[in-house]
C-alpha positions in Angstrom: -66.4 -34.0 -33.7 -67.0 -37.7 -34.1 -63.7 -38.1 -36.0 -61.9 -36.5 -33.1 -63.6 -38.9 -30.7 -62.7 -41.9 -32.9 -59.0 -40.9 -32.9 -59.0 -40.4 -29.1 -60.8 -43.6 -28.4 -58.6 -45.7 -30.7 -55.5 -44.2 -29.1 -56.9 -45.1 -25.7 -57.9 -48.6 -26.7 -54.5 -49.2 -28.2 -53.1 -48.9 -24.7 -55.8 -51.1 -23.2 -55.7 -53.9 -25.7 -52.6 -56.1 -25.9 -50.6 -55.9 -28.4 -57.6 -70.7 -57.7 -55.4 -68.7 -60.1 -55.1 -65.0 -59.9 -57.2 -63.4 -62.6 -56.2 -60.3 -64.6 -56.5 -57.1 -62.5 -55.9 -58.9 -59.2 -53.1 -57.3 -57.0 -49.6 -58.8 -57.2 -48.5 -60.4 -54.0 -45.5 -58.4 -52.7 -42.0 -59.8 -52.6 -40.8 -61.3 -49.3 -39.8 -58.6 -46.9 -42.1 -55.9 -48.3 -44.9 -54.6 -46.1 -47.0 -51.5 -45.6 -48.9 -49.5 -43.1 -51.9 -51.1 -41.4 -54.7 -48.6 -41.6 -57.2 -47.7 -38.9 -60.6 -49.1 -39.5 -63.1 -46.3 -40.3 -66.8 -45.9 -40.8 -69.7 -44.6 -38.7 -73.5 -44.9 -38.5 -75.9 -42.7 -36.5 -77.6 -45.8 -35.1 -74.4 -47.3 -33.7 -73.9 -45.4 -30.4 -73.1 -45.8 -26.7 -71.6 -49.1 -25.6 -72.2 -50.6 -29.0 -69.9 -48.0 -30.5 -67.3 -48.5 -27.8 -67.3 -52.2 -28.5 -66.9 -51.6 -32.2 -63.9 -49.3 -31.6 -62.4 -51.9 -29.4 -62.8 -54.6 -32.0 -61.3 -52.4 -34.7 -58.2 -51.7 -32.6 -57.8 -55.4 -31.8 -58.1 -56.3 -35.5 -55.2 -53.9 -36.2 -53.2 -55.5 -33.5 -53.9 -59.0 -35.0 -53.0 -57.8 -38.5 -49.7 -56.4 -37.2 -49.0 -59.7 -35.3 -49.9 -61.9 -38.3 -48.8 -59.8 -41.2 -48.6 -62.8 -43.6 -52.1 -64.1 -42.6 -54.5 -61.3 -41.6 -55.1 -58.2 -43.9 -57.0 -55.1 -43.0 -55.9 -53.2 -46.1 -53.7 -53.7 -49.2 -50.6 -51.9 -50.4 -51.3 -48.1 -50.7 -48.6 -47.9 -53.4 -50.9 -49.6 -55.9 -53.4 -46.6 -55.7 -56.3 -49.1 -55.8 -59.3 -49.9 -53.5 -61.0 -53.2 -53.1 -64.8 -53.5 -53.0 -66.0 -56.5 -51.0 -69.5 -57.9 -50.5 -70.5 -60.3 -47.7 -73.3 -62.7 -47.0 -74.5 -63.6 -50.5 -75.3 -65.1 -52.8 -79.0 -64.5 -53.4 -81.0 -64.0 -56.6 -81.8 -60.3 -55.9 -79.1 -58.2 -54.3 -76.0 -60.3 -55.4 -77.3 -60.4 -58.9 -78.0 -56.7 -58.9 -74.5 -55.9 -57.6 -72.9 -58.1 -60.2 -74.9 -56.4 -62.9 -73.8 -53.0 -61.8 -70.2 -54.0 -61.5 -70.2 -55.5 -65.0 -71.9 -52.4 -66.4 -69.1 -50.2 -65.1 -66.4 -52.7 -66.0 -65.4 -53.1 -62.3 -64.2 -56.2 -60.5 -64.8 -57.0 -56.8 -64.7 -59.8 -54.2 -67.7 -61.7 -52.8 -67.5 -63.6 -49.5 -70.2 -66.2 -49.8 -71.7 -68.3 -47.0 -72.0 -72.0 -47.6 -75.7 -72.1 -46.8 -76.4 -69.5 -49.5 -74.1 -71.2 -52.0 -76.2 -74.3 -51.5 -79.4 -72.4 -52.1 -78.1 -70.5 -55.2 -75.3 -72.4 -56.9 -76.2 -70.9 -60.3 -75.5 -67.3 -58.9 -72.2 -68.5 -57.6 -71.2 -69.9 -61.0 -72.3 -66.7 -62.6 -70.0 -64.7 -60.3 -67.1 -67.1 -60.9 -67.6 -67.1 -64.7 -67.8 -63.3 -64.7 -64.3 -63.2 -63.1 -65.3 -62.0 -59.7 -63.2 -63.2 -56.8 -65.0 -65.4 -54.3 -63.9 -66.0 -50.7 -65.3 -68.1 -47.8 -67.6 -66.6 -45.2 -68.2 -69.9 -43.2 -71.1 -72.2 -43.9 -73.6 -71.0 -41.3 -72.4 -67.4 -40.6 -71.3 -68.6 -37.1 -69.0 -66.6 -34.8 -65.8 -68.6 -35.0 -64.7 -67.5 -31.5 -67.6 -69.5 -30.2 -66.8 -72.7 -32.1 -64.5 -75.6 -31.3 -61.5 -76.3 -33.7 -63.4 -79.2 -35.3 -66.4 -77.0 -35.8 -64.3 -74.2 -37.4 -62.7 -76.6 -39.8 -66.1 -78.1 -40.6 -67.5 -74.7 -41.4 -64.6 -73.8 -43.7 -64.3 -77.2 -45.4 -68.0 -77.4 -46.1 -68.0 -73.8 -47.4 -65.1 -74.6 -49.8 -66.7 -77.9 -50.9 -69.9 -76.2 -51.8 -68.0 -73.5 -53.7 -66.0 -76.2 -55.6 -69.2 -78.0 -56.5 -70.8 -74.8 -57.9 -67.7 -73.5 -59.7 -65.1 -76.2 -60.0 -62.6 -74.1 -58.0 -61.8 -73.7 -54.3 -60.8 -70.4 -52.6 -57.7 -69.6 -50.6 -59.2 -66.6 -48.7 -61.8 -66.1 -46.1 -63.5 -63.5 -44.0 -64.8 -64.5 -40.5 -68.5 -63.5 -39.9 -68.7 -60.4 -37.7 -64.9 -60.2 -37.9 -64.9 -62.5 -34.9 -61.2 -63.6 -34.6 -58.5 -64.2 -32.1 -55.1 -65.9 -31.9 -56.6 -69.4 -31.7 -58.9 -68.9 -34.7 -56.0 -67.4 -36.8 -53.8 -70.4 -36.1 -56.6 -72.8 -37.1 -57.4 -70.9 -40.3 -53.7 -70.5 -41.2 -53.1 -74.2 -40.7 -56.0 -74.9 -43.2 -54.1 -72.9 -45.8 -56.4 -69.8 -45.9 -55.6 -66.1 -45.7 -57.9 -63.7 -43.8 -59.2 -60.5 -45.3 -60.9 -58.0 -42.9 -61.6 -54.4 -44.0 -60.4 -50.9 -43.4 -63.6 -49.0 -44.3 -66.8 -50.4 -42.9 -69.7 -48.7 -44.7 -72.0 -50.1 -41.9 -74.6 -50.5 -44.7 -76.6 -52.8 -42.4 -77.1 -50.0 -39.9 -77.8 -47.2 -42.3 -81.4 -45.9 -42.8 -80.2 -43.8 -45.8 -78.1 -45.5 -48.5 -76.3 -42.1 -49.1 -74.6 -42.7 -45.7 -72.7 -45.7 -47.3 -71.3 -43.3 -49.8 -70.5 -40.7 -47.1 -68.3 -43.2 -45.2 -66.3 -43.9 -48.4 -66.0 -40.2 -49.2 -64.9 -39.3 -45.7 -62.3 -42.0 -45.2 -61.1 -43.4 -48.5 -57.3 -44.1 -48.8 -55.3 -46.0 -51.4 -55.3 -49.7 -50.5 -58.6 -49.6 -48.6 -60.7 -52.8 -48.4 -64.3 -51.6 -48.3 -66.9 -53.7 -46.6 -70.5 -53.9 -48.0 -73.1 -56.6 -48.1 -75.2 -58.2 -50.9 -77.0 -61.0 -49.2 -80.8 -61.6 -48.6 -82.5 -58.5 -47.4 -79.3 -56.4 -47.9 -80.3 -54.0 -50.7 -78.8 -50.7 -49.6 -75.3 -51.1 -51.0 -76.8 -52.3 -54.3 -78.9 -49.1 -54.4 -75.9 -46.8 -53.9 -73.3 -48.8 -55.8 -73.3 -46.7 -59.0 -72.6 -43.6 -57.0 -69.9 -45.4 -55.1 -68.1 -46.5 -58.3 -68.4 -43.1 -59.9 -66.9 -41.4 -56.8 -64.0 -43.8 -56.5 -63.2 -43.4 -60.2 -63.4 -39.6 -60.0 -61.1 -39.7 -57.0 -58.5 -41.4 -59.2 -58.5 -44.9 -57.7 -58.6 -48.2 -59.5 -61.0 -50.9 -58.3 -59.6 -54.4 -57.9 -60.5 -57.8 -56.5 -58.6 -59.4 -53.7 -56.2 -62.3 -54.6 -58.0 -65.5 -54.3 -54.9 -67.6 -53.6 -53.1 -67.6 -50.3 -49.8 -65.6 -50.5 -46.6 -67.5 -49.8 -45.8 -67.7 -46.1 -42.6 -65.6 -46.6 -44.5 -62.5 -47.5 -45.3 -59.6 -45.2 -42.9 -60.6 -42.5 -41.7 -58.0 -40.0 
């Protein structure tokens, strides 16, 4: 019933809303002119209802509109032809959940992408270096986890530059990718981020791990909605333990479903890619 409502609501909202080196195992940037379907953004939680749910659906449709408008800058999903999915973890690092997630990933021989905040990089530089040295991809998630739509241009650039400076201090490398906190993004923010040389990776499956009382609901969202090319959003920051708890089952399901798990490319693709 909820799936039917999602489809109806998204169709309605679509009318209302205006239109460092790549490591082994990272996806290949498509040749200029190649592009692919932009997925709907999926994922539910029993605690996200009413106006909160309506607002989330509106954001999801707006994110797809932006990804269509800025095909070489904003990515909701990757190329379905690669038959891979992309595990991503926001809000770290910390010495508990991020370390546990990395340990599980290494145990299963799986790579992934971490979007680290500058404030947590500053607190736990050794964990950041551990992630980098293990070959995980690292992207920017602002310095203070601020909503970029509420910041001035100078404040946005300060957040991103400080985030990247701290990452470079910890690892010796900068990142060419970022994810805005809360997915808060509009035309102005995209232009600023693009001019800074970064590419923006959102997500096509939101596990809503922060809203789940039962970690098995994280796995359910993946089972219900998985598609080749999906970028899957989870969290591994302070106090965010649910995805770490269910991660072995997530990896096993994805493997059994026949998908490869990859990290996102950490360098910005050439501007000629993904053009309409």
